C-alpha positions in Angstrom: -14.0 -27.8 10.2 -13.0 -26.3 13.2 -12.6 -22.7 12.8 -15.8 -20.4 12.9 -14.6 -17.6 11.0 -13.3 -20.5 8.2 -16.3 -21.9 8.2 -18.3 -18.6 7.7 -16.0 -17.7 4.5 -16.3 -20.8 2.9 -20.1 -20.4 2.9 -20.1 -16.9 1.9 -18.0 -18.3 -1.2 -20.5 -21.1 -1.9 -23.7 -18.6 -1.3 -25.2 -15.6 -3.5 -22.1 -14.6 -5.8 -23.0 -11.4 -6.1 -23.4 -11.0 -2.6 -19.6 -12.8 -1.7 -18.2 -10.9 -4.5 -19.2 -7.5 -2.6 -18.1 -8.9 0.5 -14.7 -9.9 -0.7 -14.2 -6.9 -2.6 -14.2 -4.9 0.2 -10.8 -5.7 1.9 -9.4 -6.8 -1.1 -9.8 -3.2 -2.5 -8.1 -2.1 1.3 -5.2 -4.1 0.7 -5.1 -2.7 -2.8 -5.1 0.9 -1.6 -2.3 0.5 0.9 -0.3 -1.7 -1.4 -0.3 1.0 -4.3 -0.3 4.1 -2.1 2.7 2.4 -0.7 4.4 2.1 -3.8 3.4 5.8 -4.5 5.0 6.8 -1.3 8.0 4.7 -2.5 8.5 7.5 -5.6 8.0 9.9 -3.7 10.5 9.1 -1.3 13.4 8.2 -4.1 12.4 11.6 -6.1 14.3 13.3 -3.1 17.6 10.9 -4.2 17.2 12.5 -7.6 16.4 11.7 -11.0 18.7 8.7 -11.7 17.3 7.1 -8.2 13.7 7.7 -9.7 14.6 6.2 -12.9 16.2 3.1 -11.3 12.9 2.1 -9.9 11.0 2.3 -13.2 14.3 0.5 -15.1 14.1 -2.4 -12.8 10.3 -2.5 -12.0 9.8 -4.8 -15.4 11.9 -7.2 -14.5 11.1 -7.4 -10.5 7.5 -7.6 -12.2 8.4 -10.8 -13.8 8.6 -12.6 -10.5 5.9 -10.8 -8.8 3.7 -12.2 -11.7 4.6 -15.2 -11.4 3.7 -15.2 -8.1 0.1 -13.4 -8.6 -0.4 -15.8 -11.5 0.2 -19.2 -10.0 -1.4 -17.6 -6.8 -4.7 -17.1 -8.7 -4.7 -20.9 -10.3 -4.0 -21.8 -6.9 -7.0 -19.8 -5.7 -9.4 -20.9 -8.9 -8.5 -24.8 -8.2 -8.9 -24.8 -4.6 -12.2 -23.0 -4.7 -13.7 -25.2 -7.5 -12.3 -28.2 -5.3 -14.7 -26.4 -2.4 -17.1 -25.8 -4.5 -17.3 -29.8 -5.0 -17.1 -30.4 -1.6 -13.8 -31.8 -1.7 -11.9 -30.6 1.2 -9.2 -33.3 0.8 -8.2 -32.4 -2.5 -8.5 -28.8 -2.1 -5.8 -29.4 1.1 -3.8 -30.8 -1.0 -3.5 -28.4 -4.1 -2.4 -25.8 -1.4 -0.1 -28.2 0.1 2.0 -28.2 -3.8 1.5 -24.7 -4.3 3.9 -24.3 -1.8 6.4 -26.9 -2.9 6.0 -25.2 -6.6 7.0 -21.9 -5.2 10.1 -23.1 -4.0 11.1 -25.0 -6.9 10.6 -22.1 -9.2 12.7 -19.9 -6.4 15.7 -22.4 -6.3 15.6 -21.9 -10.3 14.6 -18.4 -11.0 17.3 -16.2 -8.1 20.4 -17.0 -9.6 19.2 -16.5 -13.2 18.2 -12.9 -12.4 21.6 -12.2 -9.8 23.8 -13.6 -13.2 21.7 -11.3 -15.7 21.2 -8.0 -13.9 24.1 -5.7 -15.2 23.8 -6.9 -18.7 19.6 -7.0 -18.9 19.6 -3.8 -17.1 22.0 -2.0 -19.3 20.5 -3.5 -22.6 16.8 -2.0 -21.7 18.1 1.4 -21.4 19.5 2.2 -17.7 23.0 3.6 -19.2 24.1 6.5 -16.5 21.3 5.1 -13.9 22.6 2.1 -13.9 24.7 1.9 -10.4 21.4 2.7 -8.8 19.7 0.3 -10.9 21.5 -2.4 -9.4 21.6 -1.0 -6.2 18.1 -1.3 -5.9 17.9 -4.5 -8.5 20.0 -7.0 -6.3 18.4 -7.0 -2.7 15.2 -7.7 -5.0 16.6 -10.3 -7.2 17.9 -12.4 -3.6 13.9 -12.3 -2.0 12.9 -13.7 -5.2 11.3 -16.8 -3.4 9.5 -14.3 -0.8 8.4 -12.3 -3.4 6.6 -15.9 -4.9 5.6 -17.5 -1.5 3.8 -14.2 -0.9 1.6 -14.1 -3.9 0.6 -17.7 -3.7 -0.1 -17.8 -0.1 -2.2 -14.6 -0.7 -3.8 -17.0 -4.0 -4.3 -20.2 -1.0 -6.3 -17.8 1.0 -8.5 -16.7 -1.2 -9.4 -20.1 -2.6 -10.4 -20.7 0.4 -12.5 -17.3 1.1 -10.2 -16.1 3.4 -10.3 -12.9 2.2 -9.6 -10.7 5.5 -6.2 -13.1 6.4 -5.2 -12.7 2.7 -5.5 -9.0 3.4 -3.8 -8.6 6.5 -0.3 -10.2 5.1 -0.7 -7.9 2.5 -1.0 -4.6 4.8 1.6 -6.1 7.1 3.8 -6.1 4.1 2.8 -2.3 2.9 3.3 -0.7 6.6 6.6 -2.6 7.2 7.8 -0.9 3.8 6.1 2.5 4.6 7.9 2.8 8.2 11.5 1.5 6.5 11.5 3.6 3.9 12.6 6.8 5.2 14.9 5.1 7.8 16.6 2.5 5.5 16.6 5.4 2.8 17.9 8.8 4.3 18.9 7.8 8.4 20.5 4.9 7.1 22.0 6.4 4.1 21.5 3.5 1.9 19.8 5.6 -0.9 17.9 3.8 -3.5 19.4 0.2 -1.8 17.0 1.2 1.4 14.3 1.1 -0.4 14.9 -2.1 -2.1 15.8 -3.8 1.7 12.7 -2.0 3.1 10.7 -3.9 0.6 13.0 -7.4 1.1 12.0 -7.1 4.6 8.2 -6.6 3.9 7.9 -9.3 2.0 9.2 -11.6 4.6 7.1 -10.5 7.2 4.0 -11.3 4.6 5.4 -14.8 4.6 6.0 -15.4 7.9 2.3 -14.5 8.8 0.9 -16.6 6.3 3.0 -20.0 7.3 2.1 -19.0 11.0 -1.5 -19.5 9.8 -1.6 -22.6 8.3 1.2 -24.1 10.6 1.7 -22.8 13.8 -1.9 -21.5 14.6 -4.1 -24.0 12.8 -7.9 -23.4 12.7 -8.2 -23.2 8.9 -10.7 -24.4 6.0 -7.6 -26.1 4.8 -5.0 -28.4 6.0 -1.5 -27.4 4.7 0.9 -30.8 5.5 4.2 -31.1 5.2 3.4 -34.7 4.1 1.5 -34.0 1.4 4.3 -31.3 -0.3 6.0 -34.3 -2.0 5.6 -33.4 -5.5 2.4 -35.0 -7.2 2.4 -34.3 -10.9 -1.6 -34.7 -10.9 -2.0 -31.2 -8.6 0.6 -29.7 -10.3 -1.0 -30.0 -13.6 -4.2 -28.8 -12.0 -3.1 -25.5 -10.5 -0.8 -24.6 -13.8 -3.9 -25.6 -15.6 -4.9 -21.5 -14.7 -2.0 -20.7 -13.1 0.6 -21.0 -16.0 -1.6 -18.8 -18.8 -1.9 -16.3 -16.3 1.4 -15.9 -15.0 2.9 -16.1 -18.7 -0.4 -13.4 -19.1 1.6 -11.2 -16.3 4.8 -12.0 -17.3 4.2 -10.9 -20.9 3.0 -7.8 -19.6 6.4 -6.9 -17.6 8.4 -7.7 -21.2 6.3 -5.5 -23.3 7.0 -3.0 -20.7 10.4 -3.1 -20.9 9.9 -2.7 -24.8 7.8 0.6 -23.8 10.3 1.8 -21.7 12.9 1.6 -24.1 10.8 3.9 -26.4 10.0 6.4 -23.6 14.0 6.3 -22.9 14.6 7.1 -26.6 12.2 9.9 -26.7 12.6 11.7 -23.0 15.5 10.0 -21.4 15.5 8.2 -17.9 13.3 11.0 -16.0 10.8 10.6 -19.2 10.8 6.7 -18.0 10.3 7.8 -14.3 7.3 9.7 -15.1 5.6 7.0 -17.1 6.3 4.5 -14.4 4.8 7.3 -12.2 1.3 7.1 -14.4 1.2 3.7 -14.2 1.0 3.5 -10.4 -1.2 6.6 -10.0 -3.4 4.3 -12.9 -3.3 1.0 -10.8 -4.8 3.0 -7.4 -7.4 4.3 -9.5 -8.5 0.9 -11.1 -7.8 -0.5 -7.3 -12.1 -0.9 -7.6 -11.8 -3.8 -10.5 -9.2 -5.2 -9.5 -10.4 -5.9 -5.8 -14.3 -7.4 -7.9 -11.6 -9.1 -10.2 -10.2 -10.8 -7.5 -13.3 -11.4 -5.6 -14.7 -12.7 -9.0 -12.2 -15.5 -9.3 -12.8 -17.1 -5.9 -16.7 -16.6 -5.6 -17.3 -17.5 -9.8 -14.5 -20.4 -9.3 -16.7 -22.4 -6.8 -19.7 -21.5 -8.7 -18.1 -23.7 -11.6 -17.2 -26.1 -9.3 -21.6 -26.6 -8.3 -22.1 -26.3 -12.2 -24.2 -23.0 -11.2 -23.3 -21.1 -14.6 -25.8 -18.9 -14.6 -25.2 -16.9 -12.1 -21.7 -16.8 -13.0 -22.7 -14.4 -16.0 -25.0 -12.8 -13.5 -21.7 -11.8 -11.4 -19.8 -10.4 -14.0 -22.7 -8.2 -15.1 -23.1 -6.9 -11.6 -18.8 -6.4 -11.2 -18.9 -4.7 -14.6 -21.4 -2.0 -13.6 -19.4 -1.3 -10.5 -16.3 -1.2 -11.7 -17.2 1.2 -14.8 -18.9 3.7 -12.0 -16.3 3.7 -10.2 -13.3 3.8 -13.1 -15.5 6.9 -14.2 -15.4 9.2 -10.9 -12.0 8.1 -10.0 -10.6 9.3 -13.4 -12.3 12.7 -13.5 -11.2 13.2 -10.1 -7.2 12.4 -11.1 -8.0 15.1 -14.1 -9.5 17.5 -11.8 -6.0 17.4 -9.7 -3.0 16.9 -12.2 -1.4 19.3 -11.7 -0.9 19.0 -7.9 -0.4 15.6 -8.4 2.3 15.9 -10.8 3.9 18.5 -8.8 4.6 16.0 -6.0 6.7 13.9 -8.2 8.6 16.4 -9.8 9.5 18.6 -6.7 13.0 17.7 -7.0 15.1 20.4 -9.2 16.4 18.4 -12.1 12.8 17.0 -11.9 10.9 20.5 -12.2 11.1 20.4 -16.3 8.8 17.6 -16.6 6.1 18.8 -14.3 4.3 19.5 -17.5 4.7 16.7 -20.0 3.5 15.0 -16.5 0.9 16.7 -16.6 -0.4 15.9 -19.6 0.5 12.0 -19.0 -2.3 12.1 -16.5 -4.5 13.5 -18.4 -3.9 10.6 -20.9 -4.3 7.7 -17.8 -7.7 9.4 -16.9 -9.0 8.6 -20.1 -7.8 5.2 -21.0 -8.6 4.2 -17.2 -12.2 3.5 -17.0 -11.7 0.9 -20.1 -9.7 -1.4 -17.8 -12.7 -2.5 -16.1 -13.3 -4.3 -19.3 -10.2 -6.1 -18.9 -10.0 -7.2 -15.3 -14.0 -8.4 -15.1 -13.4 -10.1 -18.5 -10.3 -11.7 -17.1 -11.7 -12.5 -13.8 -15.2 -14.7 -15.7 -12.4 -16.1 -18.0 -10.4 -17.3 -15.2 -13.4 -18.8 -13.0 -14.2 -20.5 -16.2 -10.9 -22.2 -16.5 -10.7 -20.2 -19.7 -6.9 -18.4 -18.8 -5.3 -19.4 -22.0 -8.3 -17.3 -23.8 -7.0 -14.1 -21.5 -3.4 -14.6 -22.3 -4.1 -14.9 -25.9 -6.2 -11.6 -25.0 -3.4 -10.1 -23.2 -0.8 -10.8 -25.8 -2.7 -9.3 -28.8 -3.4 -5.6 -26.8 0.2 -5.8 -25.5 1.7 -6.4 -28.8 -0.7 -3.7 -30.1 0.7 -1.3 -27.4 4.0 -1.6 -27.5 4.1 -2.1 -31.3 2.6 1.4 -31.8 5.0 2.7 -29.0 8.1 1.6 -31.6 6.2 3.3 -34.2 5.2 6.7 -32.9 8.8 6.6 -31.6 10.7 6.1 -34.8 8.1 8.6 -36.8 6.6 11.5 -34.3 9.0 11.3 -31.9 7.2 12.9 -29.0 6.3 11.8 -25.6 2.8 12.9 -26.6 2.6 11.0 -29.4 3.2 7.8 -26.9 0.6 9.1 -24.9 -2.0 8.8 -27.2 -0.9 5.4 -29.0 -1.2 4.2 -25.2 -4.9 5.3 -24.8 -6.0 4.1 -28.3 -4.1 0.6 -27.7 -5.7 0.4 -24.3 -9.1 1.2 -25.2 -8.8 -1.6 -28.0 -7.9 -3.9 -25.6 -10.6 -3.4 -22.9 -13.1 -4.1 -25.5 -11.3 -7.3 -26.7 -11.0 -8.7 -23.4 -15.1 -8.1 -23.7 -15.6 -9.8 -26.3 -13.9 -12.9 -25.9 -15.6 -12.8 -21.8 -19.5 -12.4 -24.2 -18.1 -15.1 -26.2 -16.6 -17.6 -23.7 -20.0 -17.2 -21.2 -22.1 -17.7 -24.4 -21.0 -20.8 -25.1 -22.7 -22.0 -21.7 -25.8 -24.5 -22.2 -27.6 -23.8 -19.3 -30.2 -26.6 -19.8 -27.2 -29.4 -19.9 -24.9 -27.7 -17.7 -22.1 -28.1 -20.1 -19.4 -25.6 -21.1 -19.5 -25.5 -25.3 -15.8 -24.3 -26.6 -15.7 -21.2 -28.9 
């Protein structure tokens, strides 16, 4: 362990899990704040181009999210498997897994990129792009061409979290967000590229984050893990270990993206492309509020996976209860603040002349998100507990059920009541149900641990 900071990171990860979660979650939260704030600023800049351009972001987003989901999902799988092997004090195996993770992303990127590009127009038309198709394609093509960068960025963040180098995983995300923030107005307005400028700013931001991550491992050295080109030759056992958590988690995230396409179709049916624009904004606001619980969940995966490797199962459940309590407190407070400022927030996203009529509906939607957000603490902390205990398949089932209920209720409301308000009510009920479902699964799995024999008992 040549690098002192890396050694301290690993020692923290292998120590008291509550302390590790708190220390790890703070920088992760900072990165998420910058990242999600950047998404909101993206929407504000694009709003000035009109409803069609803003709708393009919402229409392309679920498909773009599929690439992000694969990178982040497999990154979580890499983080969990790496942390477990560090917990077993097997540094060589952990390093091999990190190298194999890079190989995995290259293979997936080479396969996925042409598929996205070839299906861009028919798929976007199928999900309701309509009159916004040209703006949607202008935004989609640059994003699709950079698929391998999106995948690699998520994986490098996961590798860094796996070895406890949380600050470095945060740095690459902050770098990307800052670059995107600076380039957005330049590309959109100064260069006159419009909505395509927003996409190219995102592409360059992802490229910068990947370059920095690879620099730390291949040029600067000094990391706890050792990534080597010779270790990147395809290794089936290593790939399976990463996929054991990473594949169900990626499928889970993809499920959310695919079902969101269905949700968007329902919103477009009732309110048109302007409505899907504010719906996308609503979720972006919600994700900002959920930053504390997302950060605590991400920190839990690293810390609790290490505990799992050391077979300290009792400490995993203690860390879960601690994270859940903190998450609930934060989300209740932040949701109340958002509800109080709903009118001002809505004005920021409906200032364009052709969007003013959506102001009051945006306010009602924001109130709906303020109600459901606290229940997401149950989702993220329960999910993190299950992932750390190598039960990614359970989180995938929970997410499938939750999103089936949500999308199903959207279609029922769209064809019966036919108002945006009915969709917001369906969203609240479905997400509250989903939160309790994930908490139930987490409780069942955690109680299936025999603390005396230190073995995991099946559900």
